[in-house]
N, C-alpha and C positions, 0 to 999 in steps of 0.2 A: 732537280725537282720536276722540271717540265717532262723529262723522260719518264719519271715515275708516274706522273699523271696520265701520260699517253699510254703507258703500259697497262695501267688500271682500267682505262676506258676501253682499250682493245680487249682486255680480259673480260670485261663486263659484256661487250658485244658478242664475243664468242660463246660465253656461257648462256646468254639469252637465246642465241640462235640454236644451240644444241638442245637446250631444255625445251624450247618451243617446238622444235622439230620432233623430239621424242614424244612429247605430249600429244601432238597432232597425230602421230603414228599410232599411239596407243588408243586414242579416242576414235580412230577411224575404223575400228573393227566392226563387223556386222553385229556382234554380240552387244557392243556398247550402244549402237544405234537402236537396237531392239529394246535395251534397258532404258534408254532415253525416252523412247516412245511410251514405255510403261509408266515412267515417272511423269511424263507430260500429259498423257491421256487417261492413264489408269489401266490396271491389268485387264479388267473386263472389256474395256473398249478395244484394247489391242487384240484381245483374243477373237473379237468379232470382226476385225478389220479384214477386208479383202486385200489381195495383193496390189490391186490398182489403187485402193485407198491408202495403203501403206506407202506406195511410191509417191502418191500425191503429198502425203505428210512429209516425206523426205525432201521433196522438191520445195515445199513451203519453208522448211528449215534450212534449206541450202545444203543438205547432206547428200544429195544425189550427185553432186559435182565431184569429179575425180580428186583424189587426195592432193596431188601436186598442184592442181589448179586452185583448189580451196586454200591451200597453204600459201601459195603465191599471192592470191587476192588478199589474204589476211596480212601478209607482210606489207603490201602496198597500202592497205588501210592504216596500218600502224605508222607508216611513214607520213601519212596525212592526219594523224591524230585520231583515227577511227578504230576503236578497239572491238567493233562488232556489236551484236545485240544479244542480250541474255536470253537463253532458251527458257529459263525458269520464270523470269519476271517480265520478259518482253520489254525491257528497258535498255537504254544505251549503257554499255559496259563502262565506258569512261565516266559517266555520271555516277553509276553505282560505286565504282572504285574510288572516285574522288570523294564522295560523301563518306564512305567507310574509312578512308585514310584520314580525313579530317577528324572523325570521331575518335579514332585510335590515337591520332596526334594529340588531342586534348588529354586523353588518358596518359599518354607517354610524358607529356609536359608535367603533369602533377606528380607522376611517379618519380621522374628525375629531380624535380624541384624538392621533393621530400627525401628521397633515397640518398642522393649524393651528399648533402650536408650531414645527414645522420651517419652515413657509413664512414665518411672521412673523419668526422670529429671523434667518433667512437674508436675507429681504427688507429688514429694518431694517439689518442689517450691510452689505448692498450699497448701500443708500440713503445711509448716512452716509459711505460710502467711494467715492462716485461717481467714476468714471474711473480708479480704482486697480485693481491686479491682483485684489484680492478681489472687487470689483464685477464685473469682466469674467468671472471664473471662475464666480461664482454665476449671472450672467445666461446664460452659455453652457450650464451644466448645466440651468438651468430651461427654456431653449428646446429642448434635446435631449430631455429627458424628456417635455415637452408635445407634441413633434412625433411621437414614436413612438406609433402606435395602441395602444390597450389590448390588443388581441388579440396584437400582436407582443410587448408587454411580458410578457403572461401566458405566451407560449410560451418566451421567453428565460428567465424565472424558473423555469419548470417544468423546462426542460432542465438548468439549472445546479443547482438545489436539490433537485429530485425525482429526475430520471433520472440526473444526474451524481453529485452528492454523496450522494444518498439520505437527506438530512436531513429532508425533509418529504414528506407524501403528495401525489401528483399530483392527486387528486380530493378535493373537500371533501364526503365522504359520511358524516362522523362528527360528533360533538358536541364533541370536544376542541378546545382552543385551537389546536393544531397544524394543524387542518384549515382554518382561516380565515387563516393567515398569508400564504399566496401570494395569495389574492384581495385581502386588505387591502393588501399591498405593491404590487400592480398598480395599484389605485386611488390609493394615496398618491403613487406615483411619477408617475402621469399628471397628477394635479391639483395637486400642491404647486408645480410650476413656474409655473402660471398665477397662483396667489395670491401667490407670492413676487415675481413681476415686478410685479404691481399694487402690492404693498407697497413695493417698491423705488422705483417711479416716484413714489408718493405721498410717501415720506420724502424723496427727493431734491428734490422740489418745495418741501416745507416748509423744508428746510435752506437754501434760497436766499432765504427770506423776510426782510424787514427786521427783524422783531422777534427772530428767531433771531440774526441778526448783532449786533443791539444787546445781547442777553443775553450773547453771547460777549465782546463788547468791554467790557462792564461787569465782566468777570472772574468771572462765575458759572461754577462747575465744569462742564466739558463734559458729564460724565455726567448732571449734574442738568438741564442744558439739554435733553438728548436725552430723558430719562425724563419730565420734567415738562411740557415745552413741545412737543417734536417729536412724541412718540408720540400724544398726545391728538388732535392735529389731523391727523396723517398716517394714523391708523387708521380714519378715517371711511369712506373708499372701500373698503379691504380688508374692513371689517366687512360692508358691503353685499354684496360679492362672496362672502364666506364663507357668509352666510346663503342666498344664491341657489344655492349649490352643492348644496343639498338637491334642487333640481329636476334638476340634472345627475346627481346620484347615482341617482335613480330610473330615468333613461334609461341611464346608463352601466353600471349593474349588469347589464343584460341580457346584454351580451357576456361579462362576467366570470363571472356566475353560470352561464351556459350552458357556458362553456369548462371551468369547474371542477366542473360538476354540483352546484352549490350550490342547495339548494331554497329560494330566496328569491322576492321579488316579481318580479324580472326574468324568471326562468325560468318562473314560473307564468304570467306574461303572455304570453310567447312561445309556450309550449305551448298555451295556450288559443286564441291567435290562429291558430296553425297547424291546430288541430283544428276551429276554428269554434265554440268553447265560449262562446256569446253572453253568458250571465249572469256568467261569470268575467271576460270582457273588459270588460263594463259596470262591474262592481264595481271592477276594477283601475283603470279609467279615472277613475271618481269619486274613488278614493283619490289618484290622481296629481294631479287638479285640486285636491283639498283641500290637498295638500302644497304645490302651486305657489302657491295664493292665500295660505295661512298663512305661507309663507316670505316672500312679498312684504310681507305685513302686518308681520311681525316686523322685516323690513328697514326699513320706513318708520318704525316706532316707535323702533327703535334709532338710526336716523339722526337722529331728532328730539332724542333725549337727548344724542347725541354732538356735535351741532351746534345750540347754543341759538338760532342765528339763524333756524333753520327751525321754523316752528310751523304746525300744521294747524288751521284754524278749523273 
């Protein structure tokens, strides 16, 4: 287990180093610097800049420093907890990223709090009722919700609950619970179907096992068979899928947060990418890699405990 953790941490460090180096290399081109000046000053202002003024602007932004020196200074800053300063908002990147991650964390908490029980209950119910009307109905709904893109779901929910009924705000620009209901519902409806189908398939497979049939034939109450024997073995695969949904959430929230104007991680990353805000993009990328590797590690460790036959040396 210790070896596995060390391998994952080494993998994370290598991925972060490679990704950050490539991003720095891409954003170091003269074309990017010119575009950043246009985004920062405006196209008309850049067109009237003299070469000396342009060089002064590069110096003010720290972009006149050679690539290797700037990248080295950034790495030293990261080691001391300094992620640099945003070109677009002229604020500390660490503060911007922390605030955005907290907002997205709140969103993720409610998504998982609603999605996991809903997906597991419906998936188990469909699995133990394989081939029946209940199973077909749940499978149909799961496929429908998963097939509809997040942006379409967001539009439909906004039209119904915000513009039509007027029950909820159309944009998530406040701090109250009512401002995150539509984003949460959008993500829950899109994701629950996938987890429910995985749960259903796993439960249905376990239900056909010989030891389950033997337990039923011995006269053990059906509810006890399901709760004690079926669930423990059937929830191994869904557990792995649920943990890995953390990766999906970081990418999936981009569309939802931008649509609802929710100031979270996804919106911060998109705004920074469109503006060319290098240090924000770098920090957000490192955060995404960290979440991806940690979720994979949690998945591996959880799989080990759920399946005693698997052991990592």
